MMTF fields as JSON, N, C-alpha, C and O atoms, coordinates in Angstrom:
{
  "mmtfVersion": "1.0.0",
  "mmtfProducer": "UNKNOWN",
  "numBonds": 343,
  "numAtoms": 344,
  "numGroups": 86,
  "numChains": 1,
  "numModels": 1,
  "chainsPerModel": [1],
  "groupsPerChain": [86],
  "chainIdList": ["A"],
  "bondAtomList": [4, 2, 8, 6, 12, 10, 16, 14, 20, 18, 24, 22, 28, 26, 32, 30, 36, 34, 40, 38, 44, 42, 48, 46, 52, 50, 56, 54, 60, 58, 64, 62, 68, 66, 72, 70, 76, 74, 80, 78, 84, 82, 88, 86, 92, 90, 96, 94, 100, 98, 104, 102, 108, 106, 112, 110, 116, 114, 120, 118, 124, 122, 128, 126, 132, 130, 136, 134, 140, 138, 144, 142, 148, 146, 152, 150, 156, 154, 160, 158, 164, 162, 168, 166, 172, 170, 176, 174, 180, 178, 184, 182, 188, 186, 192, 190, 196, 194, 200, 198, 204, 202, 208, 206, 212, 210, 216, 214, 220, 218, 224, 222, 228, 226, 232, 230, 236, 234, 240, 238, 244, 242, 248, 246, 252, 250, 256, 254, 260, 258, 264, 262, 268, 266, 272, 270, 276, 274, 280, 278, 284, 282, 288, 286, 292, 290, 296, 294, 300, 298, 304, 302, 308, 306, 312, 310, 316, 314, 320, 318, 324, 322, 328, 326, 332, 330, 336, 334, 340, 338],
  "bondOrderList": [1, 1, 1, 1, 1, 1, 1, 1, 1, 1, 1, 1, 1, 1, 1, 1, 1, 1, 1, 1, 1, 1, 1, 1, 1, 1, 1, 1, 1, 1, 1, 1, 1, 1, 1, 1, 1, 1, 1, 1, 1, 1, 1, 1, 1, 1, 1, 1, 1, 1, 1, 1, 1, 1, 1, 1, 1, 1, 1, 1, 1, 1, 1, 1, 1, 1, 1, 1, 1, 1, 1, 1, 1, 1, 1, 1, 1, 1, 1, 1, 1, 1, 1, 1, 1],
  "groupList": [{"groupName": "UNK", "atomNameList": ["N", "CA", "C", "O"], "elementList": ["N", "C", "C", "O"], "formalChargeList": [0, 0, 0, 0], "bondAtomList": [1, 0, 2, 1, 3, 2], "bondOrderList": [1, 1, 2], "singleLetterCode": "X", "chemCompType": "L-PEPTIDE LINKING"}],
  "groupTypeList": [0, 0, 0, 0, 0, 0, 0, 0, 0, 0, 0, 0, 0, 0, 0, 0, 0, 0, 0, 0, 0, 0, 0, 0, 0, 0, 0, 0, 0, 0, 0, 0, 0, 0, 0, 0, 0, 0, 0, 0, 0, 0, 0, 0, 0, 0, 0, 0, 0, 0, 0, 0, 0, 0, 0, 0, 0, 0, 0, 0, 0, 0, 0, 0, 0, 0, 0, 0, 0, 0, 0, 0, 0, 0, 0, 0, 0, 0, 0, 0, 0, 0, 0, 0, 0, 0],
  "groupIdList": [1, 2, 3, 4, 5, 6, 7, 8, 9, 10, 11, 12, 13, 14, 15, 16, 17, 18, 19, 20, 21, 22, 23, 24, 25, 26, 27, 28, 29, 30, 31, 32, 33, 34, 35, 36, 37, 38, 39, 40, 41, 42, 43, 44, 45, 46, 47, 48, 49, 50, 51, 52, 53, 54, 55, 56, 57, 58, 59, 60, 61, 62, 63, 64, 65, 66, 67, 68, 69, 70, 71, 72, 73, 74, 75, 76, 77, 78, 79, 80, 81, 82, 83, 84, 85, 86],
  "secStructList": [7, 7, 2, 2, 2, 2, 2, 2, 2, 2, 2, 2, 2, 2, 2, 2, 2, 2, 2, 6, 7, 7, 2, 2, 2, 2, 2, 2, 2, 2, 6, 7, 7, 2, 2, 2, 2, 2, 2, 0, 0, 0, 0, 0, 2, 2, 2, 2, 7, 2, 2, 2, 2, 2, 2, 2, 2, 2, 2, 2, 2, 2, 2, 2, 2, 2, 2, 2, 2, 2, 2, 2, 2, 2, 2, 2, 2, 2, 2, 2, 2, 2, 4, 4, 4, 7],
  "xCoordList": [16.278, 14.843, 14.146, 14.514, 13.157, 12.416, 11.623, 11.152, 11.491, 10.791, 9.348, 8.872, 8.642, 7.232, 7.05, 6.038, 8.025, 7.951, 8.135, 7.44, 9.076, 9.288, 8.034, 7.611, 7.444, 6.234, 5.085, 4.321, 4.969, 3.912, 4.123, 3.166, 5.354, 5.643, 5.243, 4.674, 5.538, 5.165, 3.649, 3.066, 3.012, 1.55, 0.871, -0.099, 1.387, 0.83, 0.943, -0.013, 2.1, 2.302, 1.35, 0.748, 1.216, 0.303, -1.143, -1.893, -1.535, -2.884, -3.139, -4.186, -2.163, -2.293, -2.453, -3.312, -1.628, -1.657, -2.958, -3.605, -3.337, -4.526, -5.821, -6.744, -5.89, -7.13, -7.11, -8.082, -6.002, -5.843, -6.146, -6.829, -5.624, -5.985, -5.173, -4.039, -5.781, -5.095, -4.324, -4.49, -3.493, -2.747, -3.719, -3.536, -4.751, -5.735, -6.461, -6.612, -6.907, -7.607, -6.706, -7.14, -5.459, -4.497, -4.203, -4.153, -4.007, -3.725, -4.875, -4.65, -6.094, -7.268, -7.351, -7.651, -7.089, -7.169, -6.129, -6.394, -4.955, -3.874, -3.77, -2.972, -4.563, -4.531, -3.245, -2.784, -2.661, -1.442, -1.684, -2.731, -0.719, -0.873, -0.545, 0.078, -0.977, -0.64, 0.873, 1.433, 1.522, 2.98, 3.67, 4.652, 3.151, 3.725, 3.56, 4.494, 2.379, 2.141, 3.131, 3.766, 3.26, 4.143, 5.595, 6.298, 6.041, 7.417, 7.665, 8.717, 6.692, 6.834, 7.019, 7.881, 6.218, 6.259, 7.487, 8.149, 7.791, 8.869, 10.262, 11.189, 10.42, 11.752, 12.029, 12.936, 11.232, 11.511, 11.393, 12.259, 10.334, 10.108, 11.144, 11.49, 11.629, 12.649, 13.91, 14.608, 14.204, 15.362, 15.077, 15.962, 13.827, 13.461, 13.169, 13.72, 12.287, 11.809, 11.553, 10.427, 12.579, 12.448, 11.382, 10.741, 11.186, 10.189, 8.786, 7.978, 8.502, 7.198, 6.979, 5.879, 8.028, 7.952, 7.585, 6.763, 8.179, 7.903, 6.455, 5.814, 5.942, 4.55, 3.58, 2.629, 3.826, 2.957, 3.046, 2.041, 4.248, 4.476, 3.692, 3.148, 3.644, 2.909, 1.423, 0.818, 0.84, -0.569, -0.782, -1.732, 0.109, -0.03, 0.126, -0.56, 1.006, 1.193, -0.064, -0.45, -0.698, -1.947, -3.014, -3.724, -3.123, -4.117, -3.865, -4.803, -2.608, -2.263, -2.654, -3.148, -2.43, -2.743, -4.253, -4.702, -5.033, -6.489, -7.201, -8.424, -6.482, -7.149, -7.986, -9.008, -7.568, -8.357, -9.717, -10.696, -9.777, -11.043, -11.959, -13.14, -11.396, -12.193, -12.688, -13.83, -11.844, -12.235, -13.38, -14.316, -13.303, -14.365, -15.674, -16.741, -15.595, -16.803, -17.429, -18.651, -16.585, -17.094, -17.8, -18.859, -17.207, -17.815, -19.141, -20.121, -19.169, -20.394, -21.493, -22.626, -21.16, -22.13, -22.655, -23.853, -21.761, -22.125, -23.194, -24.193, -22.978, -23.912, -25.173, -26.218, -25.096, -26.308, -27.253, -28.466, -26.708, -27.524, -28.004, -29.058, -27.244, -27.607, -28.922, -29.728, -29.141, -30.346, -31.599, -32.691, -31.469, -32.622, -33.013, -33.992, -32.281, -32.572, -33.568, -33.995, -33.939, -34.839, -36.209, -37.064],
  "yCoordList": [42.061, 42.213, 40.921, 40.311, 40.522, 39.296, 39.467, 40.556, 38.357, 38.399, 38.868, 39.664, 38.37, 38.724, 40.217, 40.807, 40.816, 42.262, 43.042, 44.028, 42.593, 43.244, 43.115, 44.08, 41.923, 41.706, 42.569, 43.126, 42.675, 43.508, 44.971, 45.666, 45.437, 46.835, 47.139, 48.194, 46.225, 46.407, 46.356, 47.166, 45.4, 45.276, 46.529, 47.021, 47.036, 48.244, 49.427, 50.181, 49.582, 50.694, 50.578, 51.567, 49.38, 49.182, 49.475, 50.064, 49.068, 49.325, 50.832, 51.329, 51.547, 53.004, 53.673, 54.538, 53.272, 53.885, 53.534, 54.41, 52.251, 51.8, 52.379, 52.687, 52.526, 52.951, 54.391, 54.869, 55.079, 56.446, 56.469, 57.364, 55.471, 55.217, 56.041, 56.436, 56.287, 56.96, 55.922, 54.718, 56.395, 55.497, 54.679, 53.475, 55.335, 54.626, 53.539, 52.419, 53.86, 52.874, 51.688, 50.537, 51.974, 50.933, 50.051, 48.826, 50.687, 49.935, 48.98, 47.828, 49.461, 48.635, 47.471, 46.343, 47.737, 46.709, 45.603, 44.436, 45.97, 44.997, 44.456, 43.558, 44.992, 44.513, 44.839, 44.072, 45.998, 46.458, 47.87, 48.466, 48.396, 49.734, 50.808, 50.537, 52.025, 53.159, 53.342, 53.682, 53.116, 53.248, 52.268, 52.611, 51.054, 50.037, 50.445, 50.316, 50.934, 51.387, 52.482, 52.445, 53.452, 54.582, 54.121, 54.562, 53.239, 52.751, 51.932, 52.052, 51.099, 50.297, 51.193, 50.933, 52.234, 53.09, 54.003, 54.15, 54.611, 55.601, 54.99, 55.436, 53.981, 53.418, 52.159, 52.125, 51.134, 49.816, 49.823, 49.292, 50.417, 50.401, 51.242, 50.938, 52.282, 53.129, 52.321, 52.617, 51.31, 50.444, 49.405, 49.039, 48.931, 47.854, 48.393, 47.92, 49.395, 49.927, 51.433, 51.845, 52.241, 53.695, 54.355, 55.313, 53.866, 54.443, 54.234, 55.162, 53.004, 52.679, 53.468, 53.953, 53.588, 54.347, 55.798, 56.378, 56.382, 57.776, 57.956, 58.951, 56.992, 57.068, 56.992, 57.77, 56.056, 55.901, 57.135, 57.601, 57.655, 58.846, 60.037, 60.841, 60.14, 61.245, 61.188, 62.212, 59.992, 59.819, 60.176, 60.879, 59.687, 59.962, 61.447, 61.976, 62.116, 63.56, 64.341, 65.284, 63.943, 64.6, 64.357, 65.278, 63.1, 62.771, 63.563, 64.037, 63.702, 64.441, 65.914, 66.526, 66.47, 67.887, 68.138, 69.261, 67.087, 67.24, 66.758, 66.874, 66.223, 65.583, 66.548, 66.152, 67.802, 68.758, 68.994, 69.285, 68.868, 69.037, 67.849, 68.024, 66.63, 65.432, 65.458, 65.087, 65.889, 65.978, 66.95, 66.677, 68.082, 69.082, 68.572, 68.836, 67.842, 67.287, 66.23, 66.157, 65.414, 64.375, 65.018, 64.559, 66.073, 66.773, 67.403, 67.35, 67.989, 68.602, 67.553, 67.786, 66.4, 65.308, 64.873, 64.648, 64.757, 64.32, 65.244, 64.78, 66.536, 67.49, 67.676, 68.036, 67.437, 67.495, 66.362, 66.561, 65.189, 64.027, 64.11, 63.572, 64.775, 64.898, 65.665, 65.334, 66.674, 67.481, 66.715, 67.094, 65.632, 64.855, 63.767, 63.055, 63.628, 62.572, 63.004, 62.179, 64.254, 64.767, 64.183, 64.523],
  "zCoordList": [16.559, 16.768, 16.336, 15.332, 17.095, 16.788, 15.488, 15.163, 14.759, 13.47, 13.606, 12.796, 14.639, 14.77, 15.058, 14.68, 15.723, 15.994, 14.696, 14.45, 13.87, 12.567, 11.704, 11.067, 11.686, 10.893, 11.401, 10.613, 12.73, 13.322, 12.94, 12.601, 12.993, 12.653, 11.21, 10.929, 10.308, 8.896, 8.741, 8.021, 9.421, 9.348, 9.888, 9.311, 10.994, 11.6, 10.639, 10.458, 10.036, 9.098, 7.911, 7.495, 7.372, 6.239, 6.634, 5.854, 7.835, 8.329, 8.438, 8.023, 9.002, 9.159, 7.802, 7.624, 6.854, 5.52, 4.787, 4.215, 4.806, 4.068, 4.624, 3.87, 5.954, 6.591, 7.081, 7.666, 6.84, 7.337, 8.842, 9.341, 9.543, 10.93, 11.918, 11.648, 13.062, 14.157, 14.975, 14.781, 15.878, 16.755, 17.6, 17.774, 18.124, 18.956, 18.176, 18.664, 16.972, 16.142, 15.831, 15.875, 15.519, 15.182, 16.387, 16.277, 17.537, 18.76, 19.073, 19.444, 18.922, 19.199, 18.208, 18.6, 16.94, 15.903, 16.109, 15.82, 16.606, 16.769, 18.195, 18.461, 19.1, 20.475, 21.205, 22.051, 20.867, 21.536, 22.073, 21.818, 22.813, 23.376, 22.342, 21.315, 22.637, 21.771, 21.724, 20.682, 22.845, 22.916, 21.975, 21.316, 21.921, 21.036, 19.58, 18.789, 19.224, 17.85, 17.502, 16.448, 18.387, 18.14, 17.993, 17.084, 18.882, 18.842, 17.576, 16.948, 17.207, 15.989, 14.765, 13.925, 14.667, 13.47, 13.472, 12.445, 14.611, 14.627, 14.747, 14.072, 15.594, 15.832, 15.013, 14.181, 15.268, 14.682, 13.168, 12.472, 12.658, 11.216, 10.474, 9.332, 11.11, 10.486, 10.172, 9.202, 10.981, 10.745, 9.668, 8.894, 9.625, 8.707, 7.303, 6.309, 7.253, 5.971, 6.114, 6.395, 5.924, 6.128, 5.247, 5.677, 4.043, 3.142, 3.684, 3.719, 4.109, 4.678, 5.972, 6.236, 6.765, 8.021, 7.742, 8.453, 6.725, 6.378, 5.924, 6.262, 5.157, 4.696, 5.873, 5.955, 6.777, 7.945, 8.832, 9.369, 8.979, 9.816, 9.26, 10.017, 7.942, 7.311, 7.669, 7.986, 7.619, 7.975, 9.446, 9.789, 10.314, 11.742, 12.04, 12.915, 11.336, 11.55, 11.17, 11.861, 10.069, 9.663, 10.715, 11.119, 11.158, 12.187, 13.463, 14.104, 13.825, 15.044, 14.904, 15.851, 13.724, 13.519, 13.506, 13.736, 13.237, 13.165, 14.422, 14.506, 15.395, 16.529, 17.364, 17.923, 17.454, 18.236, 17.586, 18.273, 16.273, 15.557, 15.854, 16.153, 15.766, 16.06, 17.498, 17.769, 18.414, 19.824, 20.021, 20.772, 19.347, 19.442, 18.871, 19.424, 17.767, 17.157, 18.063, 18.192, 18.688, 19.598, 20.792, 21.218, 21.319, 22.45, 22.027, 22.769, 20.853, 20.332, 20.21, 20.631, 19.636, 19.5, 20.859, 21.03, 21.812, 23.158, 23.745, 24.295, 23.625, 24.221, 23.392, 23.935, 22.094, 21.269, 21.654, 21.729, 21.896, 22.257, 23.7, 24.038, 24.54, 25.942, 26.101, 26.97, 25.277, 25.348, 24.996, 25.421, 24.22, 23.797, 24.796, 24.572, 25.875, 26.844, 27.913, 28.721, 27.934, 28.981, 28.916, 29.734]
}
């Protein structure tokens, strides 16, 4: 594996842990795709630093379990603001 990919995987994991970030937020911050973030954390990082991978995975699992709530809140906000545009 290329050095810069290993460094990116570690940086991504640290970003997720430090900021309690979602895959989308992380992808946007690093200028990569969601797929790349996911692959870095689940596959590549597991080979490099399994402990760090497990910590990042824990944050992502919590975010995944809560995403339906965030989606519902975003939709609620959208329609609350829509009524004020009349």
